[in-house]
Biopython code that builds the backbone (N, CA, C, O; Angstrom):
import numpy as np
from Bio.PDB.StructureBuilder import StructureBuilder

atoms = [
    (1, "MET", "N", (45.264, 59.304, -68.833)),
    (1, "MET", "CA", (46.305, 58.556, -69.503)),
    (1, "MET", "C", (47.187, 57.874, -68.461)),
    (1, "MET", "O", (47.536, 58.481, -67.449)),
    (2, "HIS", "N", (47.543, 56.628, -68.703)),
    (2, "HIS", "CA", (48.378, 55.865, -67.767)),
    (2, "HIS", "C", (49.813, 56.371, -67.797)),
    (2, "HIS", "O", (50.414, 56.517, -68.861)),
    (3, "GLN", "N", (50.350, 56.637, -66.608)),
    (3, "GLN", "CA", (51.749, 57.051, -66.481)),
    (3, "GLN", "C", (52.485, 55.950, -65.733)),
    (3, "GLN", "O", (52.294, 55.769, -64.531)),
    (4, "SER", "N", (53.318, 55.224, -66.444)),
    (4, "SER", "CA", (53.974, 54.059, -65.848)),
    (4, "SER", "C", (54.876, 54.437, -64.682)),
    (4, "SER", "O", (55.019, 53.650, -63.747)),
    (5, "GLN", "N", (55.485, 55.610, -64.709)),
    (5, "GLN", "CA", (56.369, 56.014, -63.615)),
    (5, "GLN", "C", (55.593, 56.218, -62.317)),
    (5, "GLN", "O", (56.171, 56.133, -61.233)),
    (6, "ALA", "N", (54.295, 56.487, -62.415)),
    (6, "ALA", "CA", (53.468, 56.652, -61.221)),
    (6, "ALA", "C", (53.130, 55.298, -60.599)),
    (6, "ALA", "O", (52.665, 55.241, -59.461)),
    (7, "HIS", "N", (53.357, 54.220, -61.328)),
    (7, "HIS", "CA", (53.057, 52.864, -60.857)),
    (7, "HIS", "C", (54.277, 51.975, -61.067)),
    (7, "HIS", "O", (54.268, 51.122, -61.955)),
    (8, "PRO", "N", (55.325, 52.158, -60.267)),
    (8, "PRO", "CA", (56.564, 51.403, -60.507)),
    (8, "PRO", "C", (56.407, 49.896, -60.382)),
    (8, "PRO", "O", (57.215, 49.151, -60.937)),
    (9, "ASN", "N", (55.381, 49.425, -59.662)),
    (9, "ASN", "CA", (55.197, 47.977, -59.542)),
    (9, "ASN", "C", (54.807, 47.336, -60.866)),
    (9, "ASN", "O", (54.938, 46.123, -61.030)),
    (10, "MET", "N", (54.334, 48.133, -61.803)),
    (10, "MET", "CA", (53.939, 47.606, -63.106)),
    (10, "MET", "C", (55.122, 47.523, -64.076)),
    (10, "MET", "O", (54.989, 46.958, -65.162)),
    (11, "ILE", "N", (56.263, 48.073, -63.699)),
    (11, "ILE", "CA", (57.429, 48.076, -64.574)),
    (11, "ILE", "C", (58.367, 46.963, -64.120)),
    (11, "ILE", "O", (58.959, 47.067, -63.046)),
    (12, "PRO", "N", (58.518, 45.898, -64.911)),
    (12, "PRO", "CA", (59.349, 44.767, -64.473)),
    (12, "PRO", "C", (60.778, 45.153, -64.134)),
    (12, "PRO", "O", (61.398, 44.520, -63.279)),
    (13, "ASP", "N", (61.317, 46.185, -64.788)),
    (13, "ASP", "CA", (62.697, 46.579, -64.505)),
    (13, "ASP", "C", (62.838, 47.262, -63.151)),
    (13, "ASP", "O", (63.935, 47.290, -62.593)),
    (14, "LEU", "N", (61.756, 47.811, -62.613)),
    (14, "LEU", "CA", (61.829, 48.525, -61.340)),
    (14, "LEU", "C", (61.369, 47.679, -60.162)),
    (14, "LEU", "O", (61.875, 47.845, -59.052)),
    (15, "ALA", "N", (60.440, 46.792, -60.379)),
    (15, "ALA", "CA", (59.899, 46.003, -59.270)),
    (15, "ALA", "C", (59.259, 44.738, -59.831)),
    (15, "ALA", "O", (59.281, 44.492, -61.037)),
    (16, "GLY", "N", (58.703, 43.961, -58.949)),
    (16, "GLY", "CA", (58.022, 42.754, -59.379)),
    (16, "GLY", "C", (58.992, 41.661, -59.763)),
    (16, "GLY", "O", (60.061, 41.536, -59.165)),
    (17, "ARG", "N", (58.629, 40.868, -60.755)),
    (17, "ARG", "CA", (59.423, 39.711, -61.140)),
    (17, "ARG", "C", (60.514, 40.057, -62.149)),
    (17, "ARG", "O", (61.089, 39.158, -62.764)),
    (18, "GLY", "N", (60.802, 41.318, -62.327)),
    (18, "GLY", "CA", (61.896, 41.719, -63.191)),
    (18, "GLY", "C", (63.243, 41.582, -62.516)),
    (18, "GLY", "O", (64.280, 41.782, -63.147)),
    (19, "ARG", "N", (63.236, 41.239, -61.233)),
    (19, "ARG", "CA", (64.473, 41.083, -60.461)),
    (19, "ARG", "C", (64.492, 39.715, -59.794)),
    (19, "ARG", "O", (63.468, 39.043, -59.677)),
    (20, "ARG", "N", (65.666, 39.328, -59.368)),
    (20, "ARG", "CA", (65.813, 38.068, -58.636)),
    (20, "ARG", "C", (64.996, 38.146, -57.343)),
    (20, "ARG", "O", (64.982, 39.184, -56.682)),
    (21, "TYR", "N", (64.320, 37.061, -56.983)),
    (21, "TYR", "CA", (63.538, 37.036, -55.755)),
    (21, "TYR", "C", (63.744, 35.705, -55.046)),
    (21, "TYR", "O", (64.135, 34.712, -55.660)),
    (22, "VAL", "N", (63.477, 35.699, -53.751)),
    (22, "VAL", "CA", (63.747, 34.514, -52.932)),
    (22, "VAL", "C", (62.610, 33.504, -53.046)),
    (22, "VAL", "O", (61.461, 33.866, -53.302)),
    (23, "LEU", "N", (62.945, 32.250, -52.854)),
    (23, "LEU", "CA", (61.980, 31.152, -52.875)),
    (23, "LEU", "C", (61.954, 30.479, -51.510)),
    (23, "LEU", "O", (62.840, 30.696, -50.683)),
    (24, "ASN", "N", (60.935, 29.664, -51.283)),
    (24, "ASN", "CA", (60.812, 28.836, -50.075)),
    (24, "ASN", "C", (60.821, 29.652, -48.789)),
    (24, "ASN", "O", (61.432, 29.238, -47.804)),
    (25, "THR", "N", (60.165, 30.784, -48.780)),
    (25, "THR", "CA", (60.086, 31.592, -47.564)),
    (25, "THR", "C", (59.109, 30.942, -46.597)),
    (25, "THR", "O", (57.956, 30.691, -46.946)),
    (26, "THR", "N", (59.570, 30.672, -45.383)),
    (26, "THR", "CA", (58.696, 30.094, -44.361)),
    (26, "THR", "C", (58.490, 31.033, -43.188)),
    (26, "THR", "O", (57.584, 30.820, -42.382)),
    (27, "ALA", "N", (59.313, 32.071, -43.073)),
    (27, "ALA", "CA", (59.175, 33.017, -41.960)),
    (27, "ALA", "C", (59.644, 34.396, -42.410)),
    (27, "ALA", "O", (60.595, 34.530, -43.180)),
    (28, "ILE", "N", (58.963, 35.399, -41.916)),
    (28, "ILE", "CA", (59.375, 36.784, -42.132)),
    (28, "ILE", "C", (59.636, 37.363, -40.753)),
    (28, "ILE", "O", (58.727, 37.447, -39.927)),
    (29, "ARG", "N", (60.869, 37.761, -40.504)),
    (29, "ARG", "CA", (61.262, 38.246, -39.183)),
    (29, "ARG", "C", (61.806, 39.662, -39.290)),
    (29, "ARG", "O", (62.701, 39.928, -40.092)),
    (30, "PRO", "N", (61.269, 40.567, -38.484)),
    (30, "PRO", "CA", (61.853, 41.915, -38.474)),
    (30, "PRO", "C", (63.221, 41.878, -37.798)),
    (30, "PRO", "O", (63.408, 41.199, -36.789)),
    (31, "VAL", "N", (64.150, 42.597, -38.353)),
    (31, "VAL", "CA", (65.511, 42.628, -37.813)),
    (31, "VAL", "C", (65.881, 44.072, -37.551)),
    (31, "VAL", "O", (65.661, 44.938, -38.398)),
    (32, "ARG", "N", (66.440, 44.335, -36.385)),
    (32, "ARG", "CA", (66.891, 45.681, -36.053)),
    (32, "ARG", "C", (68.403, 45.738, -36.213)),
    (32, "ARG", "O", (69.133, 44.998, -35.554)),
    (33, "LEU", "N", (68.869, 46.623, -37.092)),
    (33, "LEU", "CA", (70.292, 46.730, -37.380)),
    (33, "LEU", "C", (70.842, 48.048, -36.865)),
    (33, "LEU", "O", (70.171, 49.079, -36.922)),
    (34, "ASP", "N", (72.067, 48.005, -36.362)),
    (34, "ASP", "CA", (72.755, 49.256, -36.037)),
    (34, "ASP", "C", (73.430, 49.751, -37.315)),
    (34, "ASP", "O", (73.383, 49.083, -38.348)),
    (35, "ALA", "N", (74.053, 50.914, -37.237)),
    (35, "ALA", "CA", (74.645, 51.524, -38.435)),
    (35, "ALA", "C", (75.731, 50.637, -39.044)),
    (35, "ALA", "O", (75.801, 50.509, -40.267)),
    (36, "ASN", "N", (76.573, 50.028, -38.222)),
    (36, "ASN", "CA", (77.651, 49.173, -38.738)),
    (36, "ASN", "C", (77.104, 47.923, -39.419)),
    (36, "ASN", "O", (77.593, 47.527, -40.477)),
    (37, "SER", "N", (76.099, 47.306, -38.822)),
    (37, "SER", "CA", (75.508, 46.101, -39.413)),
    (37, "SER", "C", (74.804, 46.425, -40.720)),
    (37, "SER", "O", (74.887, 45.659, -41.680)),
    (38, "ASP", "N", (74.111, 47.557, -40.761)),
    (38, "ASP", "CA", (73.420, 47.957, -41.980)),
    (38, "ASP", "C", (74.422, 48.231, -43.097)),
    (38, "ASP", "O", (74.212, 47.825, -44.240)),
    (39, "ALA", "N", (75.510, 48.921, -42.762)),
    (39, "ALA", "CA", (76.545, 49.197, -43.766)),
    (39, "ALA", "C", (77.172, 47.895, -44.262)),
    (39, "ALA", "O", (77.438, 47.750, -45.455)),
    (40, "ALA", "N", (77.407, 46.951, -43.355)),
    (40, "ALA", "CA", (77.980, 45.660, -43.747)),
    (40, "ALA", "C", (77.021, 44.896, -44.660)),
    (40, "ALA", "O", (77.450, 44.288, -45.640)),
    (41, "LEU", "N", (75.728, 44.927, -44.342)),
    (41, "LEU", "CA", (74.737, 44.239, -45.168)),
    (41, "LEU", "C", (74.679, 44.847, -46.568)),
    (41, "LEU", "O", (74.641, 44.119, -47.560)),
    (42, "LEU", "N", (74.671, 46.171, -46.650)),
    (42, "LEU", "CA", (74.630, 46.823, -47.959)),
    (42, "LEU", "C", (75.906, 46.557, -48.757)),
    (42, "LEU", "O", (75.850, 46.400, -49.976)),
    (43, "TRP", "N", (77.054, 46.504, -48.079)),
    (43, "TRP", "CA", (78.316, 46.197, -48.754)),
    (43, "TRP", "C", (78.285, 44.771, -49.303)),
    (43, "TRP", "O", (78.659, 44.532, -50.451)),
    (44, "LEU", "N", (77.831, 43.819, -48.467)),
    (44, "LEU", "CA", (77.732, 42.431, -48.922)),
    (44, "LEU", "C", (76.789, 42.315, -50.112)),
    (44, "LEU", "O", (77.083, 41.620, -51.084)),
    (45, "LYS", "N", (75.663, 42.997, -50.028)),
    (45, "LYS", "CA", (74.684, 42.970, -51.117)),
    (45, "LYS", "C", (75.318, 43.471, -52.413)),
    (45, "LYS", "O", (75.135, 42.866, -53.470)),
    (46, "ALA", "N", (76.057, 44.567, -52.336)),
    (46, "ALA", "CA", (76.695, 45.129, -53.529)),
    (46, "ALA", "C", (77.765, 44.186, -54.083)),
    (46, "ALA", "O", (77.868, 44.011, -55.297)),
    (47, "GLN", "N", (78.558, 43.583, -53.202)),
    (47, "GLN", "CA", (79.637, 42.703, -53.652)),
    (47, "GLN", "C", (79.104, 41.417, -54.272)),
    (47, "GLN", "O", (79.702, 40.889, -55.209)),
    (48, "LEU", "N", (77.996, 40.912, -53.761)),
    (48, "LEU", "CA", (77.469, 39.624, -54.209)),
    (48, "LEU", "C", (76.471, 39.733, -55.354)),
    (48, "LEU", "O", (76.026, 38.712, -55.878)),
    (49, "SER", "N", (76.115, 40.941, -55.750)),
    (49, "SER", "CA", (75.168, 41.122, -56.849)),
    (49, "SER", "C", (75.821, 40.778, -58.175)),
    (49, "SER", "O", (77.039, 40.860, -58.333)),
    (50, "GLY", "N", (74.980, 40.391, -59.122)),
    (50, "GLY", "CA", (75.466, 40.057, -60.456)),
    (50, "GLY", "C", (75.731, 41.304, -61.283)),
    (50, "GLY", "O", (75.565, 42.425, -60.803)),
    (51, "PRO", "N", (76.142, 41.104, -62.525)),
    (51, "PRO", "CA", (76.505, 42.240, -63.374)),
    (51, "PRO", "C", (75.313, 43.084, -63.827)),
    (51, "PRO", "O", (75.484, 44.254, -64.168)),
    (52, "THR", "N", (74.112, 42.508, -63.835)),
    (52, "THR", "CA", (72.935, 43.271, -64.251)),
    (52, "THR", "C", (72.095, 43.637, -63.044)),
    (52, "THR", "O", (72.168, 42.991, -61.999)),
    (53, "GLN", "N", (71.295, 44.684, -63.200)),
    (53, "GLN", "CA", (70.462, 45.136, -62.092)),
    (53, "GLN", "C", (69.430, 44.077, -61.703)),
    (53, "GLN", "O", (69.071, 43.962, -60.531)),
    (54, "SER", "N", (68.954, 43.307, -62.679)),
    (54, "SER", "CA", (67.960, 42.285, -62.367)),
    (54, "SER", "C", (68.554, 41.114, -61.595)),
    (54, "SER", "O", (67.813, 40.315, -61.022)),
    (55, "ASP", "N", (69.878, 41.000, -61.571)),
    (55, "ASP", "CA", (70.543, 39.905, -60.854)),
    (55, "ASP", "C", (71.144, 40.388, -59.536)),
    (55, "ASP", "O", (72.152, 39.850, -59.078)),
    (56, "SER", "N", (70.531, 41.393, -58.932)),
    (56, "SER", "CA", (71.068, 41.902, -57.666)),
    (56, "SER", "C", (70.708, 40.956, -56.529)),
    (56, "SER", "O", (69.623, 40.375, -56.512)),
    (57, "ALA", "N", (71.612, 40.810, -55.596)),
    (57, "ALA", "CA", (71.366, 39.974, -54.413)),
    (57, "ALA", "C", (70.540, 40.787, -53.426)),
    (57, "ALA", "O", (70.942, 41.883, -53.034)),
    (58, "SER", "N", (69.407, 40.269, -53.028)),
    (58, "SER", "CA", (68.567, 40.995, -52.075)),
    (58, "SER", "C", (69.130, 40.842, -50.668)),
    (58, "SER", "O", (69.951, 39.964, -50.401)),
    (59, "CYS", "N", (68.676, 41.708, -49.784)),
    (59, "CYS", "CA", (69.083, 41.596, -48.379)),
    (59, "CYS", "C", (68.666, 40.242, -47.821)),
    (59, "CYS", "O", (69.396, 39.648, -47.027)),
    (60, "SER", "N", (67.502, 39.752, -48.227)),
    (60, "SER", "CA", (67.035, 38.448, -47.748)),
    (60, "SER", "C", (67.993, 37.333, -48.149)),
    (60, "SER", "O", (68.297, 36.453, -47.344)),
    (61, "LEU", "N", (68.465, 37.370, -49.386)),
    (61, "LEU", "CA", (69.404, 36.335, -49.835)),
    (61, "LEU", "C", (70.701, 36.385, -49.047)),
    (61, "LEU", "O", (71.238, 35.349, -48.655)),
    (62, "VAL", "N", (71.204, 37.591, -48.817)),
    (62, "VAL", "CA", (72.454, 37.746, -48.072)),
    (62, "VAL", "C", (72.276, 37.269, -46.635)),
    (62, "VAL", "O", (73.132, 36.560, -46.106)),
    (63, "VAL", "N", (71.171, 37.652, -46.002)),
    (63, "VAL", "CA", (70.939, 37.265, -44.605)),
    (63, "VAL", "C", (70.747, 35.758, -44.489)),
    (63, "VAL", "O", (71.260, 35.149, -43.550)),
    (64, "ARG", "N", (70.028, 35.148, -45.411)),
    (64, "ARG", "CA", (69.858, 33.689, -45.382)),
    (64, "ARG", "C", (71.214, 32.985, -45.375)),
    (64, "ARG", "O", (71.462, 32.091, -44.565)),
    (65, "ARG", "N", (72.073, 33.400, -46.282)),
    (65, "ARG", "CA", (73.397, 32.770, -46.377)),
    (65, "ARG", "C", (74.222, 33.042, -45.129)),
    (65, "ARG", "O", (74.886, 32.144, -44.611)),
    (66, "ALA", "N", (74.181, 34.284, -44.643)),
    (66, "ALA", "CA", (74.965, 34.654, -43.462)),
    (66, "ALA", "C", (74.524, 33.860, -42.236)),
    (66, "ALA", "O", (75.364, 33.443, -41.438)),
    (67, "VAL", "N", (73.232, 33.649, -42.077)),
    (67, "VAL", "CA", (72.734, 32.898, -40.916)),
    (67, "VAL", "C", (73.199, 31.446, -40.987)),
    (67, "VAL", "O", (73.586, 30.868, -39.970)),
    (68, "ARG", "N", (73.165, 30.857, -42.172)),
    (68, "ARG", "CA", (73.642, 29.467, -42.305)),
    (68, "ARG", "C", (75.126, 29.363, -41.984)),
    (68, "ARG", "O", (75.546, 28.425, -41.305)),
    (69, "LEU", "N", (75.925, 30.311, -42.463)),
    (69, "LEU", "CA", (77.361, 30.298, -42.155)),
    (69, "LEU", "C", (77.610, 30.531, -40.672)),
    (69, "LEU", "O", (78.484, 29.898, -40.079)),
    (70, "TYR", "N", (76.848, 31.436, -40.075)),
    (70, "TYR", "CA", (77.026, 31.739, -38.656)),
    (70, "TYR", "C", (76.652, 30.530, -37.795)),
    (70, "TYR", "O", (77.277, 30.289, -36.762)),
    (71, "GLN", "N", (75.648, 29.781, -38.209)),
    (71, "GLN", "CA", (75.279, 28.571, -37.469)),
    (71, "GLN", "C", (76.451, 27.590, -37.435)),
    (71, "GLN", "O", (76.740, 27.008, -36.390)),
    (72, "ARG", "N", (77.119, 27.406, -38.562)),
    (72, "ARG", "CA", (78.291, 26.518, -38.596)),
    (72, "ARG", "C", (79.410, 27.053, -37.712)),
    (72, "ARG", "O", (80.089, 26.292, -37.024)),
    (73, "HIS", "N", (79.592, 28.363, -37.737)),
    (73, "HIS", "CA", (80.641, 28.987, -36.923)),
    (73, "HIS", "C", (80.382, 28.746, -35.434)),
    (73, "HIS", "O", (81.289, 28.345, -34.704)),
    (74, "VAL", "N", (79.158, 28.985, -34.986)),
    (74, "VAL", "CA", (78.830, 28.789, -33.565)),
    (74, "VAL", "C", (78.949, 27.312, -33.196)),
    (74, "VAL", "O", (79.423, 26.992, -32.106)),
    (75, "ALA", "N", (78.536, 26.422, -34.065)),
    (75, "ALA", "CA", (78.675, 24.985, -33.795)),
    (75, "ALA", "C", (80.140, 24.608, -33.609)),
    (75, "ALA", "O", (80.461, 23.765, -32.771)),
    (76, "SER", "N", (81.026, 25.222, -34.378)),
    (76, "SER", "CA", (82.456, 24.921, -34.216)),
    (76, "SER", "C", (83.009, 25.497, -32.913)),
    (76, "SER", "O", (83.973, 24.964, -32.364)),
    (77, "LEU", "N", (82.412, 26.575, -32.417)),
    (77, "LEU", "CA", (82.868, 27.175, -31.157)),
    (77, "LEU", "C", (82.480, 26.343, -29.939)),
    (77, "LEU", "O", (83.075, 26.506, -28.873)),
    (78, "LEU", "N", (81.511, 25.471, -30.072)),
    (78, "LEU", "CA", (81.060, 24.663, -28.933)),
    (78, "LEU", "C", (82.173, 23.775, -28.380)),
    (78, "LEU", "O", (82.114, 23.362, -27.222)),
    (79, "ALA", "N", (83.173, 23.480, -29.185)),
    (79, "ALA", "CA", (84.292, 22.647, -28.726)),
    (79, "ALA", "C", (85.160, 23.375, -27.703)),
    (79, "ALA", "O", (85.782, 22.732, -26.858)),
    (80, "ASP", "N", (85.213, 24.691, -27.765)),
    (80, "ASP", "CA", (86.016, 25.497, -26.835)),
    (80, "ASP", "C", (85.075, 26.406, -26.051)),
    (80, "ASP", "O", (84.578, 27.403, -26.574)),
    (81, "ARG", "N", (84.839, 26.051, -24.801)),
    (81, "ARG", "CA", (83.854, 26.770, -23.978)),
    (81, "ARG", "C", (84.171, 28.261, -23.851)),
    (81, "ARG", "O", (83.255, 29.084, -23.839)),
    (82, "ARG", "N", (85.446, 28.617, -23.756)),
    (82, "ARG", "CA", (85.829, 30.024, -23.605)),
    (82, "ARG", "C", (85.464, 30.827, -24.854)),
    (82, "ARG", "O", (84.907, 31.920, -24.760)),
    (83, "LEU", "N", (85.785, 30.272, -26.020)),
    (83, "LEU", "CA", (85.433, 30.951, -27.267)),
    (83, "LEU", "C", (83.921, 31.076, -27.425)),
    (83, "LEU", "O", (83.414, 32.094, -27.898)),
    (84, "PHE", "N", (83.211, 30.025, -27.023)),
    (84, "PHE", "CA", (81.749, 30.065, -27.106)),
    (84, "PHE", "C", (81.178, 31.146, -26.190)),
    (84, "PHE", "O", (80.283, 31.889, -26.596)),
    (85, "GLU", "N", (81.682, 31.240, -24.966)),
    (85, "GLU", "CA", (81.201, 32.274, -24.036)),
    (85, "GLU", "C", (81.540, 33.674, -24.539)),
    (85, "GLU", "O", (80.749, 34.603, -24.375)),
    (86, "ASP", "N", (82.716, 33.826, -25.153)),
    (86, "ASP", "CA", (83.070, 35.120, -25.751)),
    (86, "ASP", "C", (82.064, 35.502, -26.837)),
    (86, "ASP", "O", (81.660, 36.660, -26.943)),
    (87, "GLU", "N", (81.672, 34.527, -27.632)),
    (87, "GLU", "CA", (80.697, 34.791, -28.698)),
    (87, "GLU", "C", (79.325, 35.129, -28.116)),
    (87, "GLU", "O", (78.630, 36.008, -28.625)),
    (88, "ARG", "N", (78.941, 34.434, -27.057)),
    (88, "ARG", "CA", (77.657, 34.750, -26.410)),
    (88, "ARG", "C", (77.630, 36.189, -25.927)),
    (88, "ARG", "O", (76.611, 36.868, -26.049)),
    (89, "GLN", "N", (78.742, 36.657, -25.381)),
    (89, "GLN", "CA", (78.819, 38.049, -24.923)),
    (89, "GLN", "C", (78.840, 39.016, -26.107)),
    (89, "GLN", "O", (78.215, 40.075, -26.053)),
    (90, "ALA", "N", (79.549, 38.661, -27.164)),
    (90, "ALA", "CA", (79.631, 39.533, -28.338)),
    (90, "ALA", "C", (78.256, 39.732, -28.979)),
    (90, "ALA", "O", (77.940, 40.825, -29.450)),
    (91, "VAL", "N", (77.445, 38.681, -28.995)),
    (91, "VAL", "CA", (76.099, 38.780, -29.565)),
    (91, "VAL", "C", (75.241, 39.755, -28.766)),
    (91, "VAL", "O", (74.354, 40.404, -29.321)),
    (92, "ARG", "N", (75.500, 39.858, -27.484)),
    (92, "ARG", "CA", (74.677, 40.698, -26.616)),
    (92, "ARG", "C", (75.144, 42.157, -26.551)),
    (92, "ARG", "O", (74.562, 42.952, -25.813)),
    (93, "GLN", "N", (76.172, 42.515, -27.302)),
    (93, "GLN", "CA", (76.619, 43.910, -27.309)),
    (93, "GLN", "C", (75.488, 44.803, -27.801)),
    (93, "GLN", "O", (74.665, 44.391, -28.618)),
    (94, "LEU", "N", (75.460, 46.018, -27.298)),
    (94, "LEU", "CA", (74.457, 47.016, -27.659)),
    (94, "LEU", "C", (73.033, 46.538, -27.381)),
    (94, "LEU", "O", (72.115, 46.824, -28.149)),
    (95, "SER", "N", (72.858, 45.813, -26.285)),
    (95, "SER", "CA", (71.523, 45.401, -25.860)),
    (95, "SER", "C", (71.453, 45.498, -24.346)),
    (95, "SER", "O", (72.476, 45.639, -23.675)),
    (96, "ARG", "N", (70.258, 45.423, -23.821)),
    (96, "ARG", "CA", (70.104, 45.390, -22.367)),
    (96, "ARG", "C", (68.845, 44.616, -22.014)),
    (96, "ARG", "O", (67.903, 44.515, -22.800)),
    (97, "LEU", "N", (68.863, 44.081, -20.820)),
    (97, "LEU", "CA", (67.702, 43.363, -20.310)),
    (97, "LEU", "C", (66.680, 44.365, -19.793)),
    (97, "LEU", "O", (67.053, 45.450, -19.348)),
    (98, "PRO", "N", (65.405, 44.023, -19.845)),
    (98, "PRO", "CA", (64.402, 44.926, -19.274)),
    (98, "PRO", "C", (64.523, 44.960, -17.757)),
    (98, "PRO", "O", (65.055, 44.033, -17.146)),
    (99, "ASN", "N", (64.034, 46.021, -17.162)),
    (99, "ASN", "CA", (64.028, 46.159, -15.711)),
    (99, "ASN", "C", (62.909, 45.275, -15.163)),
    (99, "ASN", "O", (61.737, 45.649, -15.211)),
    (100, "LEU", "N", (63.274, 44.105, -14.643)),
    (100, "LEU", "CA", (62.265, 43.141, -14.198)),
    (100, "LEU", "C", (61.489, 43.638, -12.990)),
    (100, "LEU", "O", (60.300, 43.344, -12.864)),
    (101, "GLN", "N", (62.129, 44.382, -12.100)),
    (101, "GLN", "CA", (61.409, 44.919, -10.945)),
    (101, "GLN", "C", (60.299, 45.850, -11.404)),
    (101, "GLN", "O", (59.191, 45.810, -10.871)),
    (102, "ARG", "N", (60.588, 46.678, -12.379)),
    (102, "ARG", "CA", (59.587, 47.607, -12.891)),
    (102, "ARG", "C", (58.435, 46.839, -13.537)),
    (102, "ARG", "O", (57.273, 47.202, -13.356)),
    (103, "GLN", "N", (58.748, 45.773, -14.295)),
    (103, "GLN", "CA", (57.719, 44.964, -14.930)),
    (103, "GLN", "C", (56.810, 44.320, -13.884)),
    (103, "GLN", "O", (55.591, 44.289, -14.051)),
    (104, "ARG", "N", (57.406, 43.809, -12.811)),
    (104, "ARG", "CA", (56.603, 43.177, -11.765)),
    (104, "ARG", "C", (55.680, 44.189, -11.105)),
    (104, "ARG", "O", (54.544, 43.866, -10.758)),
    (105, "GLY", "N", (56.166, 45.411, -10.932)),
    (105, "GLY", "CA", (55.329, 46.465, -10.364)),
    (105, "GLY", "C", (54.142, 46.772, -11.260)),
    (105, "GLY", "O", (53.036, 46.989, -10.765)),
    (106, "LYS", "N", (54.350, 46.794, -12.556)),
    (106, "LYS", "CA", (53.257, 47.029, -13.500)),
    (106, "LYS", "C", (52.229, 45.908, -13.412)),
    (106, "LYS", "O", (51.023, 46.156, -13.432)),
    (107, "GLU", "N", (52.719, 44.662, -13.314)),
    (107, "GLU", "CA", (51.811, 43.520, -13.225)),
    (107, "GLU", "C", (50.958, 43.606, -11.967)),
    (107, "GLU", "O", (49.759, 43.335, -12.011)),
    (108, "ARG", "N", (51.572, 43.983, -10.838)),
    (108, "ARG", "CA", (50.811, 44.117, -9.588)),
    (108, "ARG", "C", (49.737, 45.186, -9.723)),
    (108, "ARG", "O", (48.594, 44.982, -9.313)),
    (109, "ARG", "N", (50.106, 46.326, -10.297)),
    (109, "ARG", "CA", (49.136, 47.412, -10.453)),
    (109, "ARG", "C", (47.986, 46.991, -11.360)),
    (109, "ARG", "O", (46.836, 47.351, -11.111)),
    (110, "LEU", "N", (48.290, 46.232, -12.408)),
    (110, "LEU", "CA", (47.234, 45.763, -13.303)),
    (110, "LEU", "C", (46.302, 44.788, -12.590)),
    (110, "LEU", "O", (45.085, 44.843, -12.770)),
    (111, "ARG", "N", (46.874, 43.893, -11.778)),
    (111, "ARG", "CA", (46.038, 42.943, -11.039)),
    (111, "ARG", "C", (45.124, 43.664, -10.066)),
    (111, "ARG", "O", (43.950, 43.315, -9.939)),
    (112, "LYS", "N", (45.656, 44.677, -9.371)),
    (112, "LYS", "CA", (44.841, 45.438, -8.421)),
    (112, "LYS", "C", (43.736, 46.196, -9.141)),
    (112, "LYS", "O", (42.614, 46.287, -8.645)),
    (113, "ALA", "N", (44.052, 46.735, -10.305)),
    (113, "ALA", "CA", (43.068, 47.524, -11.049)),
    (113, "ALA", "C", (41.938, 46.651, -11.581)),
    (113, "ALA", "O", (40.799, 47.108, -11.667)),
    (114, "THR", "N", (42.233, 45.405, -11.940)),
    (114, "THR", "CA", (41.200, 44.527, -12.488)),
    (114, "THR", "C", (40.460, 43.757, -11.405)),
    (114, "THR", "O", (39.403, 43.183, -11.671)),
    (115, "ALA", "N", (40.996, 43.735, -10.188)),
    (115, "ALA", "CA", (40.350, 42.973, -9.105)),
    (115, "ALA", "C", (39.188, 43.724, -8.505)),
    (115, "ALA", "O", (38.539, 43.226, -7.586)),
]
sb = StructureBuilder()
sb.init_structure("model")
sb.init_model(0)
sb.init_chain("A")
sb.init_seg("    ")
for serial, (resi, resn, name, xyz) in enumerate(atoms, 1):
    if name == "N":
        sb.init_residue(resn, " ", resi, " ")
    sb.init_atom(name, np.array(xyz, "f"), 0.0, 1.0, " ", f" {name:<3s}", serial, name[0])
structure = sb.get_structure()
């Protein structure tokens, strides 16, 4: 006997086209979020969702809008070099560059091993 709860994709209210979905997707990009960014995204999603569950704003919709707004913000910062440089540094928080010396050593070892 078919049990619909075992197949949530078949229930329009739980998945599939029973909810709002994005159109015109041209790229799918993995995004790594820290705890603060994830909490902010979930808060935005909750605030921007409609009154019914089927009208919920997806993370994709929120991120699409946020990226467009951020592009305008950065474009406006280009007029003031100091503000732009501050933003460049802020974007790089909680990141680091790879150890290039170590990478070069790996490349040398690989070349020797294949030669």
